[in-house]
A tleap script that builds the chain and sets N, CA, C and O, in Angstrom:
source leaprc.protein.ff14SB
mol = sequence {
  NMET GLN SER LYS LEU ARG PHE LEU PHE PHE
  TYR TYR PHE LEU ILE LYS THR GLU ARG LEU
  PRO THR ASP SER ARG HIE THR PRO PHE CLEU
}
set mol.1.N position { -30.603 1.914 13.700 }
set mol.1.CA position { -30.751 2.670 12.457 }
set mol.1.C position { -32.060 2.357 11.761 }
set mol.1.O position { -32.755 3.233 11.247 }
set mol.2.N position { -32.375 1.032 11.768 }
set mol.2.CA position { -33.636 0.625 11.132 }
set mol.2.C position { -34.871 1.286 11.756 }
set mol.2.O position { -35.815 1.695 11.080 }
set mol.3.N position { -34.799 1.362 13.099 }
set mol.3.CA position { -35.957 1.959 13.814 }
set mol.3.C position { -36.110 3.422 13.463 }
set mol.3.O position { -37.230 3.921 13.353 }
set mol.4.N position { -35.009 4.109 13.287 }
set mol.4.CA position { -35.057 5.510 12.926 }
set mol.4.C position { -35.734 5.687 11.580 }
set mol.4.O position { -36.602 6.547 11.427 }
set mol.5.N position { -35.342 4.879 10.603 }
set mol.5.CA position { -35.955 4.969 9.301 }
set mol.5.C position { -37.453 4.707 9.395 }
set mol.5.O position { -38.249 5.388 8.748 }
set mol.6.N position { -37.827 3.748 10.180 }
set mol.6.CA position { -39.226 3.395 10.362 }
set mol.6.C position { -39.964 4.587 10.947 }
set mol.6.O position { -41.049 4.945 10.488 }
set mol.7.N position { -39.361 5.208 11.977 }
set mol.7.CA position { -40.016 6.328 12.612 }
set mol.7.C position { -40.212 7.493 11.646 }
set mol.7.O position { -41.264 8.133 11.619 }
set mol.8.N position { -39.161 7.753 10.846 }
set mol.8.CA position { -39.259 8.838 9.852 }
set mol.8.C position { -40.348 8.561 8.853 }
set mol.8.O position { -41.118 9.455 8.503 }
set mol.9.N position { -40.420 7.338 8.392 }
set mol.9.CA position { -41.422 6.935 7.426 }
set mol.9.C position { -42.853 7.123 7.994 }
set mol.9.O position { -43.763 7.638 7.343 }
set mol.10.N position { -42.970 6.676 9.222 }
set mol.10.CA position { -44.291 6.788 9.887 }
set mol.10.C position { -44.659 8.259 10.055 }
set mol.10.O position { -45.788 8.660 9.773 }
set mol.11.N position { -43.702 9.056 10.513 }
set mol.11.CA position { -43.924 10.473 10.684 }
set mol.11.C position { -44.314 11.144 9.379 }
set mol.11.O position { -45.238 11.957 9.349 }
set mol.12.N position { -43.602 10.805 8.280 }
set mol.12.CA position { -43.885 11.336 6.975 }
set mol.12.C position { -45.311 10.953 6.528 }
set mol.12.O position { -46.036 11.770 5.960 }
set mol.13.N position { -45.684 9.724 6.792 }
set mol.13.CA position { -47.017 9.284 6.430 }
set mol.13.C position { -48.094 10.089 7.173 }
set mol.13.O position { -49.113 10.475 6.599 }
set mol.14.N position { -47.842 10.323 8.436 }
set mol.14.CA position { -48.838 11.080 9.223 }
set mol.14.C position { -48.958 12.493 8.684 }
set mol.14.O position { -50.064 13.024 8.582 }
set mol.15.N position { -47.825 13.116 8.335 }
set mol.15.CA position { -47.858 14.454 7.816 }
set mol.15.C position { -48.552 14.483 6.449 }
set mol.15.O position { -49.297 15.413 6.141 }
set mol.16.N position { -48.300 13.472 5.651 }
set mol.16.CA position { -48.952 13.415 4.307 }
set mol.16.C position { -50.439 13.310 4.458 }
set mol.16.O position { -51.184 13.963 3.727 }
set mol.17.N position { -50.895 12.498 5.396 }
set mol.17.CA position { -52.357 12.366 5.605 }
set mol.17.C position { -52.950 13.634 6.178 }
set mol.17.O position { -54.058 14.047 5.836 }
set mol.18.N position { -52.171 14.239 7.066 }
set mol.18.CA position { -52.665 15.485 7.698 }
set mol.18.C position { -52.727 16.614 6.690 }
set mol.18.O position { -53.529 17.534 6.848 }
set mol.19.N position { -51.912 16.566 5.673 }
set mol.19.CA position { -51.900 17.623 4.676 }
set mol.19.C position { -53.209 17.687 3.875 }
set mol.19.O position { -53.584 18.719 3.320 }
set mol.20.N position { -53.871 16.549 3.847 }
set mol.20.CA position { -55.153 16.519 3.076 }
set mol.20.C position { -56.228 17.154 3.920 }
set mol.20.O position { -56.530 16.688 5.018 }
set mol.21.N position { -56.806 18.226 3.401 }
set mol.21.CA position { -57.827 18.971 4.149 }
set mol.21.C position { -59.188 18.192 4.192 }
set mol.21.O position { -59.752 17.910 5.249 }
set mol.22.N position { -59.654 17.878 2.975 }
set mol.22.CA position { -60.997 17.240 2.933 }
set mol.22.C position { -60.878 15.726 2.944 }
set mol.22.O position { -61.715 15.047 3.538 }
set mol.23.N position { -59.862 15.192 2.302 }
set mol.23.CA position { -59.687 13.715 2.242 }
set mol.23.C position { -59.410 13.138 3.611 }
set mol.23.O position { -59.751 11.984 3.872 }
set mol.24.N position { -58.795 13.916 4.500 }
set mol.24.CA position { -58.479 13.430 5.811 }
set mol.24.C position { -59.750 13.111 6.587 }
set mol.24.O position { -59.738 12.247 7.464 }
set mol.25.N position { -60.844 13.796 6.277 }
set mol.25.CA position { -62.137 13.513 6.921 }
set mol.25.C position { -62.738 12.214 6.488 }
set mol.25.O position { -63.484 11.564 7.220 }
set mol.26.N position { -62.390 11.846 5.256 }
set mol.26.CA position { -62.963 10.592 4.691 }
set mol.26.C position { -62.100 9.392 4.901 }
set mol.26.O position { -62.454 8.294 4.473 }
set mol.27.N position { -60.945 9.571 5.567 }
set mol.27.CA position { -60.063 8.433 5.792 }
set mol.27.C position { -60.566 7.596 6.963 }
set mol.27.O position { -60.695 8.106 8.075 }
set mol.28.N position { -60.851 6.318 6.726 }
set mol.28.CA position { -61.380 5.482 7.785 }
set mol.28.C position { -60.337 5.053 8.785 }
set mol.28.O position { -60.627 4.916 9.973 }
set mol.29.N position { -59.091 4.836 8.303 }
set mol.29.CA position { -58.043 4.383 9.201 }
set mol.29.C position { -57.573 5.496 10.148 }
set mol.29.O position { -56.889 5.236 11.138 }
set mol.30.N position { -57.952 6.731 9.825 }
set mol.30.CA position { -57.579 7.829 10.714 }
set mol.30.C position { -58.733 8.074 11.718 }
set mol.30.O position { -58.635 8.960 12.567 }
savepdb mol mol.pdb
quit
């Protein structure tokens, strides 16, 4: 169950970063 929550959180984070059109280009960790 813990792994599922982690996966969902990670997936949500990726989507959140991808939603940024211009900021995504300036993200160094991406």
